[in-house]
Phi, psi and omega in degrees: 000126184287126181284143180246124167256125191255142183281344188192125163220163181248030180302322182299329181295322175290322183305310185289348172273349188266147177305328184215101185300314181301322177288325173304313184289316184287334188236339185068161181230023178082004185234174175069187181254342192225137168192171187292321171302309177293328176294322175295321184291332183266355185081017174298107182265347180160187175162194180273120173258118193274132159276121183219140180264122186293159186226142171286141178059047178275181191289344176265359174290149184310310180297317179294314177305313178298317182299322184280351174283348190225071181298161357287153175212157179213104182272130184295149175302132171291161180286159181304145173276123182296143177304323181296332175269329188279328184296303177305323174299312179300318178294330175294321181287321174298323181291323180297323177295316179299321179294321173304314179302318176296347177290346184084001181260356187212139172243128175284113187254150181240357185206159174297327178296319176303315179300310185294323177301311180300312181294326177295327184273348181086017175259152175286127182266111185251119175265130176280121183236143175246127184252090191099117190272026181300341179272005174252111181284337173217158176302330184290347180294343177296331174306310179296314183295327179295317179298335177277347180126344184302129183229004184208141184212128165262113182305333183223152154260195182273064172197158176290153169228179179292352184257336181179196187228135176271171175267146176282161167289107186211141175206131350281141177197159177268150171293351185272077190225110173098181188279176174278195176299143171283169180298326174297325180290320178293323176293327177302311180305313182299315181294318177298322175297316181294327175272353182067029174281132176292138179258123182261124183267352179295140180088342183280141183286173187296319179297324174290325177300322182281328171304311177300316175304320178286328188269321186288137171261016179253164175298141179283130186227129167240116194284330180209086178215169180230186186266119178300331179293337176268320181221110191273059168277141173304333187281350187265164190258132176285168179301320181295323176297317179300315182294323175297322177291321171303313181301329183278351188073033186266200189206151169234128169267124186293127180284136176274353183303127189293323183291343177268338184265321185293137178296330178276358178071008184281139179274067175228130182295145181236157177270157172079190189229008182308314177302324183290321177295326179296319184290319178302312182301321184285328179288321175299321178299318184273324187257340189085171190278353173266354184254006183245139180214198177243136174221077199303321195067021174311133180071016175223007190200159172276121181254167179300159181300325185274000171237043191289345172197166189299336177291354178264008176300330174302330175296323179288320181299312178300323180294322176293326182289316182293342181281343179115000177287137174276166183301326179298314179294315177303313182296324174297311180300319183287328180201321189292332178288326178297310181299328186285317183288328176294326178294319180286337177271314184280330190072186188291000000 
């Protein structure tokens, strides 16, 4: 079975609502997309476990989901999340991941060597990621979070922070919506670079994207995004953005969310893998075989019927093979490209 290293999941949001996060991880409860038994069954070797601050009237709430089933739509950006509420929620999610690590089935990794050791030992390799920097009152707070194990940061989710501006959930729409990074956002990039924390461009608007491209000395990475040329969602990346990522030696993880994959932008699950393969073909054409990976958004999005949970990942691998991708390319997309870009971002 080909191992998969995944660019994004929201399991920690489920974990903090459970009575026992470690037990939910170890045994599952029959809900969601991800848990340890299904991860092992699907060849899931690890990935980015996101800290995310919940929002009312988000894209998965019933009214928003119904609107997204019938494009065109443009969901308003939620208001900023206050630091006073964001910090305790972020700490709770980080604590949940640490509880999962104490079970002995998962390692919180801080280097590519850590990832490979965990994979070789049959443990899940988990990168602590922050999706939206609401829990950082200043850029310097990254020093504390880095000491706690944080190795990946998205300055925004799809709402404004003191650091920058996210893109709304809108179709058809351009990601060129709103202003660029604030001064605090530019300082955040510099601190992240100094600490070798990966900067994640998914959810960031286009002006902010170009600010990071200008300021950062690391490869440009979008952990869970798709191609705007295939599906004109504001959350997807234009060819110009993809070319900049390629020029930096960066990477895009293909998002499994159906509304970003479908050409019509509808939030309706589909059967098979054809839309995913169209996006993969386009990403490979713009980024090359070293610049494409997977970023599922498990437990955070509506995903295709044939990828209803992590144990179904072998079906995607089989579809890539039937589509004409050889095993070397599949292994790159499934895991090795993530490890390569992290090695170049984090260093030894």
